[in-house]
N, C-alpha and C positions, 0 to 999 in steps of 0.2 A: 595198977601198971600207967609209970605214964615217964614222959623225958622232964630231965630237968636244966637248969640251967651250966651246973658243976658236969654233967654229961656230954656238955660238946668237946669237952678235951680229951675222952675215951674215943674208941673207933668203933667202926661198925657193927665188928669183930664181935667185941666184948657186949655190944648193949645183943643184938641177934643170940647170941649163949645167954643173956638174962634171960629174954624173951623164951626158950629153950628149955630152961629150968624151969618156968613159971605156969607154963602153959605146952606139954610137951605132947600130949595127945590133942592137944587143939588141929582143927584144918589148917593148913597156911597156904594150898596152891587145890583150887578145887579148877582143871581139866571137863572140860564135860564131855571124856569119858576115862577119867583117873582121877585119883584126889593123893595129896602126900601131906603127913601129916607132921609138925614142927621139928618131931625126933625125927621124923624118916626123913627129914631135909637136910638136918643136922648131919645124920649118919652118911647119908649120899656124900653131901657135900666134902666132908672131912675122910671120906676115901676118895675122892677125886686127887682133895687136896695133896694127900701125900702121895698119888699117882702123880702130880703134877712135878711136885719135888724130885722123884724118884726118874722121871723123864729130861726135866729142867734144871737141873741142883744150882749150873753154875752157871744161871745165867740172873738176875734179878730181873729183864725187860718187862716189860707190854706182854700179855696172851692177849689175843685173835681169839673172837669166839664168833663161831658159821653155826648155827641152830636153824629149822625148822618151828621145833616144837618150844616155848616159851618154859616148863618146868625144865628141861635139860639147860638150856639156859640160865636160869634161875640159879639151878644146884653149880653152874659152874663160875657165877658170878660169885656165888659164895665160894667158889673154894678158891678164886684167884683173892678172894675177901683175907682171909683166914692166916694165904700167906703172904702176904703185904705186898701180892704184883698186881698191878692197872692193870684192869681189862677193854679191850677195844672189840664192841659188839659189831660186824657184818654183817649184810643184810644180801644172803642165797637169790637174790631178786635182784642187786643189781648191776649195770653190765660187771663185767673181769676188769673193763681197762681201770674202774675206780678203786674196785676190790682194789688190784695189784697197786695204786697207787696209794692209797690207806696202809695195805701192807708195807708198802718202802719206807712211808715218812714216818709211822707209828713204830718202825722197830721193832715188832715182833718177834720174840723170838720162841713160839710153842702158840701153834693152834688149835682150839679143841672145837671138834666135831661130833656129831652123829652121824649112826650109820646113812642114815638119806640122804646129807649130802658131801658123803665119802669123796666120792665121784671130783664135784670141784674141789671141794678142800685138799686135794691132791694134786690137782691141775694150778690150784692157789701156791703151794705149797713148791714145786719146781725142784722137786730134790732137798730142798737147800732148807727149809725150815719144819721142824718133825710136827709131825698128826697128830694125835693122840682123841683116837673114836671112847670118846666117855661111855658110851655103851659096850665096852668090851672095859670098863670097871666094874667087879665080882664081887657083891655082898663077904665074899672071904676074903677080899684082899685090904692090905693092913690101913688099919683107919690114922690119921693124923692125930698126932698128939696134942697138949693144952695150947691153945692158942696165943701166941706169943705174944709178946708188947708190939702196938701199931702207933709210930706219932699220928697224931692227928691230925697233922698238917701234909702225912704223908698223902700222892695221888690214889684215885680210886678208882676214874673210870678215864677214859680219852674217847671223846664222842668228838667222833667227825659231823659238821656243817655246812653248808654252801660258804665257796671264797671268792672274793673281790676278783682276784687273782685268777680265775679260773682254773683253780682245784681246789678237795674240799682244805678245810683247818680242825686238826684238834683239838677242842677244850677241856683242857684238865679240870674236875675236882673233888677236894678232901674228904675227908672224914668228916672233920670239923663244918662244911662247909653245906656239908648232904646232912650231918643230923640236925643243924641248925634248923637246914629247909623241913624236917619231919617235925622239929619240936613246934615250929610257927603253923606248921600243918595238922599238927597232934592238938594242940589249942585251939585252932581256929574253929576246925570242926570239931572237935569232941569228939577223935579218933579214941577208938578200942578194941578189945578183942572180942565183942556183939556185930564189927562190920564187916560186911563182904563190898570187895574194891571191885568195881570191873574195869579189865586189862585192853582197853582197845589199840593201844597206839603198837608201832612194834619198837621191838628190845631194841633199835639203833638210836629208841628219840630219847632228847633230854627226858617228856612226858613218863613215857613207862619207865624208865631207871628210879625216876621220884617217886611215881605212884607204886613202885615195888617193893621199896623200902619205907618207905611212908608204911604200909600194911604191915612187912614184915618183924618191922622194929617197932610194934602195938600189938600184935598177938593175933590181927588180925586177919581175914582172908583174901588173897590178889587169887578173882579169876579172870583167865583170862579168855577172847573171845576174838575168832579171827572174822572181821565186818566180811574182804576178801572171801576167803569159802564159804558161808554160811551165808552171808546175804542177810541185806539191812531189814529183810521183810519180816524174819526170826527176832530180830534183837529184842524189839518187846516183851514177845511172849518168852524169852530167856531171861529179860529183865526179873520179870514179875518170879517165874521157873527157881531163879536164883536166890530172891532175896536178894538183890543186890543195894545194898545204902548206897554206895558214893559213884556218880560216876560221872569221868569227866570225858568229854571230845572234842572235836575241835565244831567251832559254829557251823560250817557248810554242813558235815552229817548232822550234825542236830535239824535242821532245818529238812534235811527230806528223812531224815526221821520224824519229826511232826507232824509231818505232812499226810505222811501216809495212818499216821494213830484212829483208831477206834474208838469210839466211847468205853471198847470193852475193858480198857484197858485202863486200871487206876496207879496199879505201883503205890503200894499199902508200905512195901518196908524204903524205899527209898527217902533218902533225907535232905540232898545235895545231889545238883546239877551242877557241874561246874564246864565253861567256853573255855578253852586256850587256844593261843595260838593265830587267830584273827581278831579286828574289830567286828562286835557283836551292836546288833541295833536293838532298835524300840521292838520292830517288830520279832525278834527273838524273844527278848521278857514279853509280850503280848503271847505268845505263843507256847510260850512256860507256862503261863496264868491259863492257857484254856487247855492244857491237859494235865496239867498236876496239883496233889492233893497242896491242904494247907501247912501240913510237917514237910514238907520238901521246899529248901532253898534253891535260889539261883545262886551262883558265882559267876563275876568276869572279872579274868586273876590277866594279866603283864607279867613278865617276861622273860625270863631269853637262858639257854644253856650259861654263861657266861655269868649270870645274876642270879638263876634260881624266881619265887616268884615274889617282887616287888610290891606290887600294890597289887589290891581285891576291891571288890564293893560283892555284896551280899542283900538278895530283895527275894523278897515272897510274894507268892500270888496277892498282895494288894498295894505292894510298889508300884509307885509313878515315876516314869522320867522323862526331865523334857527334855527337847530337841532329841534327833535321829541318830546320836549314839550313845549307848550303855557304858554311863562312867569307869573306868579301872579303878578308882575308889580312893581307901588310904592306906595308908606306909602299911606296909607290914614288920614287924618288929624285929631291927637290927641293919634298917634299910633306911636313908634320906636318899631323898630327891631332890634336882636345881634343874633350872630349866633357865637356860643361857642360849645366847644368837652367837653370832657366827666368830663374832672376836672372841669369845668364850664371859660375857658378864652377864649376869643374874637379867632378868628380863621381870617387868609390872606382871601384877596378876591378871586375869583376862585377856594375854598375849603369849601367842604360838611359839614353841619353844624347843633346843632338844635336851631331850630327858636325859642326864645326867646322873648314875648312883652312884653314891657314898658308903660303903657298910664296906667291914674284916672279913665279909663273908664271901666275898666274889672270886670267882675264877682267879690261880693263881697265872694264867695265861694260857695263849695258844703253843701246841708243843711243839719243842725244836725251832718256834717262831719268835725270834724275843721281838724281832722285826715291828710284825704285827701285834704283837703283845705292847708295846712302846705308843704305835698309832691309839691305840681305846685304850690304856688302863695308866692312869699316872698317884703319883701319893702314897704318901706306905700307909700300916697298922688301920685304926679308923678309921686316916684320912685316906684311906688310899678311893679312888674313883673309877669308872668306867664310862666311856660316852657309847650310849645304848645307837646313835644314828636312828635312833625313833624321835617323832616329833609330838610335847603336847600341850596342855592346855591347863594352866590351874584353875580352879572356880575360887571365890572369894570364902565360902565355909572348907579349903584347904582337900577337895576334891579333884584329883584328876583324870583330863580326858585325853585318851590316845586316840591322833590326829591319820596315825601312819608312820612311813619310810622318811625319813631327807633325804637317803639316797637309794641306788639305783633297788638294794633289795627289796624284795617282794614275800609277799607270805600267800599262799597261795592254798586251799585247802587244806591248814594249819601245818604244814609246811613252809620253815622260812629258806628262802630261794635268793643267791644272790644273781644277779640278770649277769653278770659278767663272765660267770660260769658258761654261762650254756650261750652267752656270743662268742665264747672263745673255741668250743664247741663246734659251732657253726661256723667256724672265721677259718676252723680246720677244712670246711668243704673245697677241692679247690675254685668251683666256679661263683663262689659266693665273695663278693669284693666287701659290700659293710655290712653290720647289723644289727639293731639295735629291738632290746624283749624287752616288754614290759607285760602289765596286768591290766585288761580292762572287764568293767562289768557295765559293757552299753545296754543292757537291759540287766531287772532285778534278779541277784540270785545267780547269775549267770557271769559270775568269773572264768575267766580267759587268759590264759597266757600266750600272749602272741610275740614273734619275732617277724619282724620285720625287713625286709633284704635287702640291698643294690645284688648285681653279679657285674659283669666282666662282658661281656657279650648275653645282649638278649637273647639271642637266637640259641644258646646254649643253656638258657634258663634251669636248674635241676624242679623236678615236680614233687608236691607234699610228700608223695610214696619218698622217695629220694632222700631229701634233705632228715625225716625221719630213722629209715636205714638209718643215715651216716649219726644221728643222735645214741641210735637206740644201743651203739656197741660202748659208749661214752660217757649216757647220763643213764641215772635211775628215772621209769617210767614217769615219774611227777614234776620232773624238771621238762619234759623234752613239751615242747609250746603246744598247745593245740589248737593253732593257728598257725600260717604262714603265709608274709602278703610279701609282694611280690611288686616294689617300688622302681621306678626310675632313679628318681633323686631322692632325699629328703628333704623336706620343708625346713627350711630355715630361717631362725629370728633376726630381728635387723641387726645384731654384735655379731653375727654369723654363725652362732654356736646353732645349734638342731634344736628344731620347737618340736617335743616331744608332745607337745599338746595340740599340735596343729598333723599327728598323725592320723590317717584318716580309720572310720570304726572297720569292722568285719561288713563285708557284703551278706549277702542271699547266692550269689553265685556258686554252683561245686568245683569247688577247688580244683588243682592242676594233678588227678594223680596219674598212675602208670595202668591203675585198669580202665578199660575202653568202658564207656559209658551202657549196660543196656538196662533198657528200663524195666520194669516190673511185669508179670503178665499173670500168673494166677492171683485169687483173692485171697490169699494170704500175705503172699509178698505185697499185695498193693496194699494191705492193711495195717503189715507192719514200715512197709516204703514209710506210709502217712506218718506213725508217729517217730520215726526217726526225723521227717522234714519237720514238724513243730517242735522237737527236742532240739535240735542244732541249727534249725532257725535257716534251711535250704529249699530251693527253690523246688532242686531236683536232686535223689540222689538214684544211683544203680546197683541191681542187684548183688554186683563183685564189687563195691567199693567195702573198705575196712571202715567202720563205724567210727578208730579212733587216727585216722587218717582225716577222714570227715573234721577234726574239730571236740567230738565225743572226751570222755573222760572217764576217771572210776564211778562219780557219782553218780553222771549224767547215764551212765552203765546198771545203775544201781536202779533209776527211776524207771529206764527201758524195759528191764526184764517188772516191775512189780506192774505194767501198763500193757504188757503182751499178759503177763496173767492173769489184767482182773478183762481183758481183749475174750483172750482164748481159753480162760480156764485151767492154764494147763502150769505149770512151775519151771524155770530154768534154771538151772544154777551158775553164779558170776562168770566162775571158768571158762564155762561153755563160751562166754561172747568173747572172753579172752582170746579163746584157743581158736572159734572160731567168729570170729568181726563182722559178716555178710548178712546180709537180708535173704541171700541165699541157702544158706550154710542154716541163720536161725525160722527156715520157712518149712525147711527139708524135717529139723530139730519137732517143730512145733506140730509138723504133722502127722511124724511118724507117734508123738504121744497121746493127739487127738484119736487116730488109730487104734492106739494101744486100750484108751481110754473105752471108747466103742464098744471095742471086741470083748473085754470082759462087761459093759453093760449090757452087751447082748447075752454071753452066758448067763447073767441073772436075769434075761429075760425081761427085762427096763426095756424098752422101745420106747418108748417116750419121745423122747430127748433126744434122741443120738442124732448126731447128726454123717453125713452122706457125701465119705470121704474123696467120691469123685469129687463132687462139687467142689469142696474144699482146692481138690488137686487142679482143677483147671480144665485149659486145655496146651499150659506148656510142656 
């Protein structure tokens, strides 16, 4: 089972039908508590496709998807594809203002969801948008007939990414382009029906959608794993037990993962580790060499939602790299790269310039935004080009080194973010006068999103807590800055423009919060506070302070929980920290669990290593 160039003129629906005919009983999706064969996935998506037509037969507009569970989301994706309707995935964790913008901007005519998201779906619909609970579609309902012919250049999805104008923009991709990506992925990684592909990304991301269809159109198995729910500490065991062969993730997650690996883990089934979304450094390749076998390869990839993968490099445990950055490598078939100066002229080898991609497999553009499309896309057919806004340097042998962003776009923990969208949201606060948002890495492996701001009246300056509340209803959590720095004025360069390089680094003082500082008292509180101070690089933290208001983020949270487990021998879930992000709350949970363990130990009669709850409780 393999792709050929002539397959690019077909549709995803046709290619999926071919796979179902060849391997109907093979496992298509292996979730942690259930599995679906290709035949089951095909049947369920057929029935849902028929239900969509019955509910919304008069329209051919986009279909909004709102799901917690990945398997049900995939069924909905396939149902839309089979009837030629582009889908628009939404994240239940995003603020409602962002979801409402995507709903309105996309012009979606139907919302597919599941029972657990029912309340949010009804709020989003506002009684004007039909909502279909996919779990209400039963095995007795009528199934879709033969797959209709769908043009290769018809849209498959509209994925919303951060927008420089202050609002997300929808990137369109077609059947032909996605099949081209799968063709390259299949050939480059020698994908087959024996592969088990890990899915660590949200289904709203470009990476997740590419991983899903690369698996399903090769008869392979897609295996979702929710890092936020299960934590990074269980990822290694899951990769081994599930016998994952291909795993893609952002470099930041990879670093946290390998930091806590033991020699007991060998990952004998793993063929490829692929890092996407952020710059990759020599230390990442060194970590790969230290923890993975000779049968596993390391891939560094460059691409975007508009282009798919355009360059990649392959390394093994013997590969050496000169310099700090791991190159993004050589061309992926069907793409050509040019490096241009500010005037649009080619630059010499060895000099940095903007990366411009030429390919017939570029996105058609931004949904309902011809102005934005015209700004970055130009040319026709095989000569169509896209200005990436990324800066690169070409080595003499034709290998590309990615140097970062040319504009204000930022990549943090795998997310592509337009600083302008965050700045626009902050300027909506009545006390904020001006804002600059940047990403800084003042310490190794500690990249933080920082908002520098000025105010109309210094006496009325909002606290960090107030600014975070203001943004929480407008931006997804990964776009909320980790730190806020109040300045009397911005530093200026000699030409009168703001000098971003002169913006001050983060200090070690506790930021201004709504909560009053209360020092830790009990031994457990003091120990947890010590961990916080080291992770957050702060001189003092109060027991009622929020971990996230002090500058913490999801990856630091996973490190914190692993350190708590090392110190106290107690495992806490990541969700608990999001729900109870204070030292006081964490200390109470730790004490409660330790007392439960001691009680169980006492019942067994093993008193040698018992801890005394009164000592742990202290005098507070």
